[in-house]
C-alpha positions in Angstrom: 0.0 0.0 0.0 1.4 3.4 -0.9 2.0 6.2 1.6 -1.2 7.9 0.3 -3.3 4.9 1.3 -1.8 4.9 4.8 -3.2 8.4 5.3 -5.6 8.8 8.3 -9.2 8.8 7.3 -9.9 12.2 9.0 -7.9 13.9 6.2 -10.4 12.8 3.5 -12.7 15.5 2.4 -16.1 15.2 4.2 -14.7 13.2 7.2 -12.9 15.3 9.9 -12.0 14.2 13.5 -15.5 13.5 14.8 -16.6 11.3 11.9 -13.2 9.7 11.8 -13.6 8.6 15.5 -17.1 7.2 14.7 -15.8 5.2 11.6 -12.9 3.8 13.7 -15.1 2.8 16.6 -18.0 1.3 14.6 -16.3 -0.1 11.4 -12.6 -0.2 12.2 -11.8 2.3 9.5 -8.7 4.2 10.4 -7.0 4.9 7.0 -7.7 5.4 3.3 -6.8 1.8 2.8 -9.3 0.6 5.4 -12.0 2.6 3.6 -11.2 1.3 0.1 -11.3 -2.3 1.5 -14.7 -1.7 3.1 -16.5 -3.4 0.2 -20.2 -3.3 -0.7 -22.1 -6.4 0.3 -24.6 -6.0 -2.5 -25.7 -3.7 -5.3 -29.1 -2.2 -6.1 -30.6 -1.8 -9.5 -31.9 1.8 -9.8 -32.6 1.6 -13.5 -36.4 1.1 -13.1 -39.1 3.4 -11.8 -42.5 2.2 -10.4 -45.7 4.1 -10.4 -47.5 4.1 -7.0 -50.3 1.9 -8.3 -47.7 -0.7 -9.4 -46.4 -1.3 -5.9 -46.4 -4.9 -4.8 -46.3 -5.9 -1.1 -43.8 -8.6 -2.0 -41.4 -6.1 -3.5 -38.0 -5.9 -1.8 -37.5 -2.2 -2.7 -39.2 0.2 -5.1 -38.1 3.5 -6.8 -40.8 6.1 -7.4 -40.9 9.7 -8.9 -43.4 12.1 -7.5 -44.2 15.4 -5.8 -44.1 15.9 -2.0 -47.6 17.1 -1.2 -47.7 17.5 2.6 -45.1 17.4 5.4 -46.1 17.2 9.0 -44.8 16.2 12.5 -46.9 13.9 14.5 -46.7 12.9 18.2 -45.1 14.3 21.3 -41.7 16.0 21.6 -40.2 12.8 22.9 -41.9 10.5 20.4 -42.1 12.5 17.2 -42.4 11.1 13.7 -42.3 12.9 10.4 -44.8 12.0 7.7 -44.9 13.2 4.1 -47.3 12.3 1.2 -45.7 11.5 -2.1 -48.0 11.8 -5.2 -47.7 10.7 -8.8 -50.3 10.5 -11.5 -51.6 7.1 -10.3 -52.0 7.7 -6.5 -50.2 8.6 -3.3 -48.1 6.9 -0.6 -47.0 7.9 2.9 -43.3 8.4 3.8 -42.4 8.1 7.5 -39.3 9.0 9.5 -38.9 8.1 13.2 -35.4 9.4 13.5 -33.7 12.6 12.4 -37.1 14.3 12.3 -35.9 17.9 12.5 -33.1 17.4 9.9 -35.4 15.6 7.4 -38.2 18.2 7.9 -35.7 21.0 7.0 -34.8 19.1 3.8 -38.3 18.3 2.4 -40.1 20.9 0.3 -43.7 20.5 -0.6 -44.4 20.9 -4.3 -40.8 19.8 -5.2 -40.4 16.6 -7.3 -38.3 13.8 -5.6 -37.0 10.3 -6.3 -37.8 8.0 -3.4 -36.4 4.5 -2.8 -37.2 2.1 -0.1 -39.1 -1.0 1.1 -42.9 -0.7 1.0 -45.1 -2.0 3.9 -48.9 -2.4 4.0 -51.0 -1.2 6.9 -54.8 -1.3 6.8 -54.8 -1.3 2.9 -52.4 1.6 2.7 -48.8 1.5 1.6 -46.1 3.4 3.4 -42.2 3.5 3.2 -40.2 4.0 6.4 -36.9 5.9 6.3 -36.7 5.9 2.4 -33.7 7.3 0.6 -34.8 10.5 -1.1 -33.2 13.0 -3.5 -34.5 15.9 -5.5 -35.4 14.9 -9.1 -33.1 16.5 -11.7 -32.6 16.0 -15.4 -29.4 14.0 -14.7 -31.1 11.4 -12.5 -34.5 11.3 -14.1 -33.6 8.7 -16.7 -32.9 6.0 -14.2 -29.6 4.7 -15.7 -28.1 3.6 -12.3 -28.0 -0.2 -12.4 -25.2 -1.0 -9.9 -25.6 1.2 -6.7 -23.2 -0.1 -4.0 -24.8 -0.9 -0.6 -22.4 -0.9 2.4 -22.5 -2.3 5.9 -23.0 0.3 8.5 -24.3 0.4 12.1 -27.4 1.9 13.8 -25.1 4.3 15.7 -23.5 5.5 12.4 -27.0 5.8 10.8 -28.1 8.1 13.7 -25.1 10.3 12.8 -26.1 10.2 9.1 -23.3 7.9 8.1 -25.5 5.5 6.2 -24.7 3.4 3.1 -25.2 6.4 0.8 -22.8 8.5 2.9 -20.1 5.8 2.8 -20.5 5.5 -1.0 -20.0 9.3 -1.2 -16.7 8.9 0.8 -15.6 6.1 -1.4 -16.2 8.2 -4.5 -14.3 11.1 -2.9 -11.3 8.8 -2.2 -11.3 7.3 -5.7 -11.4 10.7 -7.4 -8.6 12.1 -5.2 -5.6 13.3 -7.1 -3.2 11.0 -5.3 -5.3 7.8 -5.4 -3.1 4.9 -6.2 -2.8 1.4 -4.7 0.5 -0.3 -5.2 0.1 -3.5 -7.2 0.6 -6.7 -5.1 0.5 -9.5 -7.7 3.2 -9.6 -10.4 2.3 -9.5 -14.1 3.4 -13.1 -14.7 0.7 -14.4 -12.3 -2.0 -11.8 -13.4 -1.6 -13.0 -17.0 -1.8 -16.6 -16.1 -5.2 -16.0 -14.3 -6.5 -13.2 -16.6 -6.7 -10.8 -13.7 -7.3 -7.1 -13.9 -4.9 -4.8 -12.1 -5.5 -3.9 -8.4 -6.4 -0.2 -9.0 -9.0 -1.2 -11.6 -10.4 -3.9 -9.3 -10.8 -1.6 -6.4 -12.5 1.1 -8.5 -14.9 -1.4 -10.1 -15.8 -3.2 -6.8 -17.2 0.1 -5.5 -18.6 1.6 -8.7 -18.9 -1.1 -11.4 -19.9 0.1 -14.9 -21.7 -3.2 -15.5 -21.9 -6.8 -14.3 -18.8 -7.9 -16.1 -16.7 -5.2 -14.4 -18.0 -6.2 -11.0 -17.3 -9.9 -11.7 -13.7 -9.1 -12.9 -13.1 -7.0 -9.7 -14.5 -9.8 -7.5 -12.3 -12.4 -9.2 -9.2 -10.4 -8.6 -9.9 -9.5 -5.0 -10.9 -13.1 -4.2 -7.7 -14.4 -5.8 -5.6 -12.0 -3.7 -7.2 -13.2 -0.4 -6.8 -16.9 -1.2 -3.4 -16.7 -3.1 -1.5 -14.8 -0.3 -2.7 -17.2 2.4 -1.4 -20.1 0.3 1.8 -18.4 -0.6 2.6 -17.7 3.0 1.7 -21.3 4.0 4.0 -22.9 1.3 6.8 -20.4 2.2 6.6 -21.4 5.9 6.5 -25.1 4.9 9.6 -24.7 2.8 11.4 -22.9 5.7 10.4 -25.7 8.1 12.0 -28.3 5.9 15.2 -26.4 5.9 15.3 -25.8 9.6 14.0 -29.1 11.1 15.5 -32.2 9.8 13.7 -35.4 10.8 14.6 -38.7 12.3 14.8 -41.4 9.6 12.9 -44.6 10.6 13.5 -47.9 9.0 11.0 -50.7 8.3 10.1 -52.5 11.5 9.8 -56.2 12.3 7.1 -55.2 14.9 4.8 -54.0 12.1 5.2 -57.4 10.3 4.6 -59.3 13.5 1.5 -57.3 14.3 0.1 -57.8 10.8 0.8 -61.5 10.7 -0.2 -62.6 14.2 -2.1 -60.1 16.3 -4.3 -57.7 14.3 -7.9 -59.0 14.7 -9.3 -57.6 11.4 -8.3 -56.6 7.9 -7.3 -52.9 7.6 -9.3 -51.0 5.1 -7.7 -49.7 1.8 -7.9 -46.2 3.3 -6.0 -47.2 6.4 -3.3 -48.9 4.4 -2.9 -45.9 2.1 -2.6 -43.5 5.1 0.1 -45.8 6.7 2.1 -45.7 3.4 1.8 -41.9 3.4 3.0 -41.6 6.9 5.9 -44.1 6.4 7.1 -42.0 3.4 7.3 -39.0 5.8 9.0 -41.0 8.5 11.7 -42.2 6.0 12.1 -38.8 4.2 14.7 -37.1 6.5 12.3 -34.3 7.2 10.3 -33.8 10.3 6.7 -35.1 9.8 3.8 -32.8 10.5 0.7 -34.6 9.3 -3.0 -34.3 10.0 -4.9 -37.6 10.1 -8.6 -37.0 9.7 -11.3 -39.7 9.7 -14.8 -40.1 10.8 -15.9 -41.4 14.2 -15.1 -45.1 14.3 -13.0 -45.1 11.1 -9.9 -46.7 12.8 -7.6 -43.7 13.3 -6.1 -45.1 16.6 -5.1 -48.5 15.1 -3.6 -46.7 12.1 -1.6 -44.5 14.5 -0.5 -47.5 16.4 1.0 -49.2 13.3 3.0 -46.0 12.7 4.1 -46.0 16.4 5.4 -49.5 15.8 7.6 -48.2 13.0 9.2 -45.7 15.4 9.6 -48.3 18.2 11.2 -50.7 15.8 13.8 -48.0 15.1 14.7 -47.7 18.8 12.5 -44.7 19.6 9.7 -44.0 22.1 6.2 -42.8 21.2 3.4 -41.0 23.0 -0.3 -40.3 22.6 -1.8 -37.2 24.2 -5.6 -37.1 24.5 -7.7 -34.1 25.7 -9.7 -36.0 28.4 -8.9 -38.7 30.9 -11.7 -40.8 29.6 -10.3 -40.7 26.1 -6.7 -41.4 27.3 -7.9 -44.4 29.3 -9.8 -45.7 26.2 -6.6 -45.4 24.1 -4.6 -47.1 26.8 -7.0 -50.0 27.2 -7.4 -50.4 23.5 -3.6 -50.7 22.9 -2.5 -52.4 26.1 -3.6 -55.9 24.8 -1.6 -55.5 21.6 1.4 -54.2 23.4 1.4 -57.1 25.8 1.4 -59.6 22.9 4.3 -57.7 21.2 6.3 -57.5 24.5 6.1 -53.7 24.6 5.9 -51.5 27.7 2.9 -49.1 27.6 1.9 -46.9 30.5 -0.8 -44.3 31.3 -0.3 -41.0 33.1 -3.2 -38.7 33.9 -4.0 -36.3 36.7 -5.4 -39.2 38.7 -2.3 -41.4 38.5 -1.0 -42.2 42.0 2.3 -40.6 43.0 4.1 -43.9 43.5 3.0 -45.2 40.1 3.8 -41.9 38.5 7.4 -41.9 39.9 7.9 -45.5 38.6 6.6 -44.7 35.2 8.7 -41.5 34.8 11.8 -43.6 35.7 10.9 -46.1 33.0 10.4 -43.3 30.6 13.7 -41.5 31.3 15.6 -44.7 31.1 14.1 -45.7 27.7 12.5 -48.9 29.2 9.0 -47.5 28.3 7.9 -47.8 24.7 4.6 -46.0 24.7 3.2 -43.3 27.1 -0.5 -42.5 26.9 -1.8 -39.5 28.8 -3.6 -36.2 29.0 -2.2 -32.7 29.6 -0.1 -34.4 32.4 2.3 -35.4 29.6 3.5 -31.8 29.1 4.6 -31.3 32.7 8.3 -30.6 33.2 9.1 -33.8 35.1 7.9 -36.0 32.1 11.2 -36.6 30.3 11.6 -39.0 27.4 14.8 -40.9 26.6 14.3 -40.9 22.8 10.9 -39.5 21.7 10.5 -40.3 18.0 6.8 -39.9 17.3 4.1 -37.9 19.1 0.4 -38.5 18.4 -2.0 -35.8 19.4 -5.7 -36.8 19.4 -8.5 -34.3 18.9 -5.8 -31.7 18.4 -8.2 -28.7 18.3 -8.8 -29.2 22.0 -5.2 -28.4 22.9 -3.8 -24.9 23.0 -0.8 -23.9 20.9 1.5 -23.7 23.9 0.5 -27.1 25.1 1.4 -28.7 21.8 4.6 -26.8 21.6 5.7 -28.2 25.0 5.2 -31.8 23.8 7.1 -31.0 20.6 10.1 -29.9 22.7 10.2 -33.1 24.8 13.1 -34.6 22.8 16.6 -33.4 23.8 18.3 -34.0 20.5 15.9 -33.6 17.5 12.3 -32.7 17.1 10.0 -35.7 17.0 7.7 -36.5 14.2 4.1 -35.3 14.9 0.8 -36.9 13.9 -2.3 -34.9 14.9 -5.7 -36.6 14.6 -9.2 -35.4 14.5 -12.6 -37.1 14.3 -14.2 -33.9 13.1 -14.1 -34.1 9.3 -12.8 -30.8 7.8 -14.2 -29.6 4.5 -11.6 -29.8 1.7 -11.4 -26.0 1.2 -11.1 -25.3 4.9 -8.3 -27.9 5.2 -6.4 -26.4 2.3 -6.7 -23.0 4.0 -6.2 -23.7 7.7 -4.0 -26.7 7.5 -2.2 -26.0 4.3 1.3 -26.4 5.8 0.3 -29.8 7.3 0.2 -32.8 5.1 -3.3 -34.2 5.3 -4.2 -37.9 5.3 -7.8 -39.0 5.3 -9.5 -42.3 6.2 -12.8 -42.3 4.2 -13.9 -45.9 4.9 -15.4 -47.5 7.9 -14.1 -51.0 9.0 -15.9 -53.9 7.4 -18.9 -55.2 9.2 -20.0 -51.8 10.5 -23.6 -51.2 9.7 -24.6 -47.6 8.8 -26.5 -45.9 11.7 -30.2 -45.4 10.8 -31.1 -41.8 11.6 -34.7 -40.5 12.0 -36.4 -37.3 13.0 -39.3 -37.4 15.5 -41.5 -34.7 17.1 -42.6 -34.5 20.7 -45.9 -35.9 19.7 -44.2 -39.3 19.0 -42.6 -39.6 22.5 -44.7 -42.7 23.4 -43.5 -44.4 20.2 -39.9 -43.5 21.1 -40.3 -45.0 24.6 -41.7 -48.2 23.2 -38.7 -48.5 20.8 -36.2 -47.8 23.6 -37.9 -50.5 25.8 -37.6 -53.1 22.9 -33.9 -52.3 22.4 -33.3 -52.6 26.2 -35.2 -55.9 26.2 -32.8 -57.2 23.5 -29.9 -56.5 25.9 -28.8 -53.3 24.3 -28.0 -49.9 25.8 -29.3 -46.3 25.1 -27.9 -42.8 25.3 -30.3 -39.9 25.8 -28.6 -36.5 25.4 -29.9 -33.1 26.6 -28.5 -29.6 25.8 -28.9 -28.1 29.3 -28.1 -29.1 32.9 -30.8 -26.9 34.5 -33.8 -25.0 33.5 -33.4 -21.7 31.7 -36.1 -19.0 31.7 -35.2 -17.8 28.3 -35.0 -21.2 26.5 -38.1 -23.4 26.4 -36.5 -26.8 25.9 -36.0 -29.7 28.3 -33.2 -29.6 30.7 -31.2 -32.6 31.9 -32.7 -33.0 35.4 -36.3 -32.9 34.2 -35.4 -35.3 31.5 -33.8 -37.7 33.9 -36.9 -37.7 36.1 -39.2 -38.4 33.1 -37.0 -41.2 31.9 -37.0 -42.7 35.4 -40.8 -42.6 35.4 -41.1 -44.1 31.9 -38.6 -46.9 32.7 -39.0 -47.7 36.4 -37.4 -51.2 36.1 -34.4 -50.1 34.0 -31.2 -49.0 35.8 -30.1 -45.5 34.7 -26.9 -43.5 34.7 -26.6 -39.7 34.7 -23.7 -37.7 33.4 -23.0 -33.9 33.1 -20.2 -31.4 33.2 -20.7 -30.3 36.8 -20.1 -33.7 38.3 -16.8 -34.4 40.0 -14.3 -36.4 37.9 -14.5 -39.5 40.1 -18.4 -39.4 39.9 -18.2 -39.1 36.1 -15.8 -42.1 35.9 -18.1 -44.1 38.2 -21.2 -43.5 36.1 -19.3 -44.1 32.8 -17.8 -47.3 34.2 -21.2 -48.6 35.3 -22.6 -48.0 31.8 -19.6 -49.4 30.0 -19.8 -52.6 32.1 -23.6 -52.9 31.3 -24.8 -52.4 34.9 -27.0 -49.5 33.7 -28.9 -49.6 30.5 -29.8 -46.0 29.8 -27.3 -43.1 30.0 -29.0 -39.7 30.5 -26.3 -37.1 29.7 -25.3 -33.7 28.4 -22.8 -33.4 25.5 -20.0 -34.5 27.9 -20.3 -37.9 26.2 -19.6 -36.4 22.8 -16.0 -37.6 22.8 -14.5 -40.4 24.8 -16.8 -43.1 25.9 -16.8 -46.3 23.8 -19.6 -48.8 24.5 -20.0 -51.3 21.6 -23.3 -52.6 23.2 -24.9 -49.1 23.0 -27.2 -49.1 19.9 -29.5 -46.1 20.4 -28.6 -42.4 20.5 -31.6 -40.1 21.3 -30.8 -36.4 21.0 -33.4 -34.1 22.7 -34.0 -30.7 21.1 -31.8 -31.6 18.2 -32.7 -28.3 16.6 -30.4 -26.6 19.2 -27.3 -28.5 18.2 -24.8 -27.8 15.4 -24.3 -30.3 12.6 -20.8 -31.2 13.7 -22.0 -31.8 17.3 -24.9 -33.9 16.1 -22.6 -36.1 14.0 -20.1 -36.5 16.9 -22.9 -37.6 19.2 -24.3 -40.0 16.7 -20.8 -41.5 16.5 -21.1 -42.8 20.1 -23.3 -45.7 18.7 -22.7 -48.0 15.8 -19.5 -49.4 17.3 -20.8 -53.0 17.7 -22.2 -55.7 15.4 -25.9 -54.7 16.1 -27.9 -52.3 14.0 -27.7 -48.9 15.6 -30.1 -45.9 15.6 -29.9 -42.2 16.1 -33.2 -40.4 16.9 -33.4 -36.6 16.6 -36.2 -35.2 18.7 -37.3 -31.7 17.8 -40.3 -29.3 18.3 -42.9 -29.0 15.6 -41.9 -25.4 14.9 -38.2 -25.1 14.1 -36.1 -22.6 12.0 -35.3 -23.2 8.4 -31.6 -23.6 9.3 -32.4 -26.2 12.0 -34.6 -28.1 9.5 -31.7 -28.1 7.0 -29.3 -29.5 9.7 -31.7 -32.2 10.7 -32.5 -33.1 7.1 -28.7 -33.5 6.4 -28.3 -35.8 9.4 -31.2 -38.0 8.2 -29.9 -38.1 4.6 -26.3 -39.1 5.2 -23.8 -40.6 7.7 -20.8 -39.4 5.7 -18.9 -37.0 8.0 -17.2 -35.2 5.1 -20.5 -34.5 3.4 -21.9 -33.2 6.7 -18.8 -31.0 7.2 -19.3 -29.4 3.8 -23.0 -28.7 4.6 -21.9 -27.3 8.0 -19.5 -25.0 6.3 -22.2 -23.9 3.9 -24.7 -23.2 6.7 -22.4 -21.6 9.3 -19.3 -20.2 7.5 -15.7 -20.9 8.2 -15.4 -18.6 11.3 -18.3 -20.2 13.1 -17.2 -23.6 12.1 -13.7 -23.3 13.6 -14.9 -21.4 16.7 -14.1 -17.9 17.8 -10.6 -18.7 18.7 -9.7 -19.5 15.1 -12.2 -17.3 13.2 -9.5 -14.6 12.7 -7.5 -17.0 10.6 -10.1 -16.7 7.9 -10.8 -13.0 7.8 -12.0 -13.2 4.2 -13.9 -10.1 2.9 -14.9 -11.4 -0.5 -13.7 -15.0 -1.0 -16.2 -17.7 0.1 -14.8 -21.2 0.9 -18.2 -22.7 0.2 -18.3 -21.4 -3.4 -14.8 -20.5 -4.4 -13.2 -24.0 -4.0 -12.0 -24.1 -7.7 -10.3 -20.7 -7.4 -8.7 -21.8 -4.1 -7.3 -24.9 -5.8 -5.8 -22.9 -8.7 -4.4 -20.3 -6.4 -2.9 -23.0 -4.2 -1.4 -24.8 -7.2 0.2 -21.5 -8.4 1.6 -20.7 -4.9 3.0 -24.2 -4.5 4.8 -24.1 -7.9 6.2 -20.6 -7.3 7.7 -21.6 -3.9 9.1 -24.8 -5.3 11.0 -22.8 -8.0 11.9 -19.9 -5.8 11.4 -20.4 -2.0 12.7 -16.9 -1.1 10.8 -15.1 -3.9 14.1 -13.5 -4.9 13.4 -13.6 -8.6 12.6 -10.0 -9.9 9.4 -11.3 -11.6 8.0 -12.0 -8.1 9.1 -8.7 -6.5 5.6 -7.3 -5.9 4.4 -10.5 -4.2 7.5 -10.7 -2.1 7.1 -7.1 -0.9 3.4 -7.6 -0.1 4.1 -10.8 1.8 6.7 -9.2 3.9 4.5 -6.2 4.7 1.4 -8.1 5.5 2.0 -11.0 7.8 -1.4 -12.7 7.6 -3.0 -14.1 10.8 -2.7 -17.9 10.0 -1.6 -20.2 12.7 1.8 -21.7 12.1 0.7 -25.3 12.5 3.9 -26.7 11.1 6.0 -25.1 13.8 3.7 -26.3 16.6 2.2 -29.6 15.5 
């Protein structure tokens, strides 16, 4: 950006210190650059005029020419409103203002012709328009040639200060027409030619005041490309730097893997699992430090895949570790792998916050001496006294639940060289989001479920079908199976009219008086949670009434039914995770989504998606479409994708092309030292985009 574009906004004609303060506080506009990058969110077609008798109640907005006939103030001094009658040859319509009454009254002149634009509303057979845009009719605007009028986001506070969309457009025009207006080009000509992109100055002028649809589309394409391309260029630049800085341990083929395959694995690995193991082994043998994301749906076999990779490291004389976000999940990993380790003669231990001091001391000695092969644990693994002898591979499960600093501590546990890192997630990530957020991690995906798994049957029921639901639950319990019933709240809320956990528990207890129940929620002490989970896992209780605390962790193959109360209140990803708690055994499993008769359009779309598919990746794409990338990743990471014009739900193809271009440029010239890349190099250095450095952490 040139020095001109760094000028403070108060120095633009028509702004001044007071308005500059308002723009800063309300819209974050501090400089000329901030203003020019405050894009319209839509455009209005002002090429057509309506007569008053043509007005349709379904019309979004109408534009009318007419004479102001009468202007009057109605109401008390505190609650005044201004009304004016606009007439044309076909009739009349009332114009109403509730704010800025004095100012508007001084501007309106009876007998003067005006152009009025706004949304009509109908009250007792009469049309009116509240707070219309209004301007004096002149020969220059009478023909109605304006087809692309920009509409800008503003705030109620700014509108009260008369900084509405029209005022912002006026400031944009003032800036663009300024003598010194010039934005330094950021993309070099070689790339612009490849993609057929207009220059940046043209794009910024056209995005605000396009001459036609083609000009607007060309501007959008250029600005979208910039956003996506520079994220990818930065990612590949960092990835290249990492390969130079962090050399990796080279692992050899392991006899342990062969023995496990031949004698101990109880099932055939899927093609997906085998492919992922090949990808990981290539990394482990490459001489570079591995940073790979393994994503796979709930129950797809990520843990056993990771275990095979751990055997490769152990076979080369190194230790491995798995860090899980909760004690329940850590115990589950430990119990699942301990049997295999015993058969292979490997030493596996578990360290959590509940581990006894005497046991902990013994385990840490085994770890430091190299006697221990695998350490499973929670956050306890990153404490200072946990010291490995030769850590070769660290596996981080449900990685998004750990903070950056926590992962960094685990990464630094090896004294001599950084260990290889495999991060796992059971939350499928849409392809475009993975390319953007995790671009500097290699991504492996398990798409198949193990053989023999039956797809979970999902249905949507209303409250009126509760007796039918209870009958179904009883039949499943009579067959020896177990049931989850999940509620969104722990206690009653006065503002939300859906069932809370305690009322739900009591109603379930009344409906099933002879069935032993468990209850589980986030406010319980850890030992009480463990006790209830253990009872359910061992089959002592048949129905688990819980909050979403069971979303990740508990694994009960005998559980065949997941009932989600008030399913309309849950997000798609959470619904899918909850459904994944069943379907882990040989029996047919079911997920029943209970919802009110009246639910929002968005909630209906989420529930419809859940009923239609069990494919987590398809669900993730729908979730991205419904919620957007910021909401999908949570507030902590929404800043990573501060995209003003690009949309990951619709611009996937452009992202792929931008990514491919960025990758090929960095492969040829990692430092961007070639003069033909000088503009991009300069822009990259000046604008350090807010993307997490996954490759330097995990």
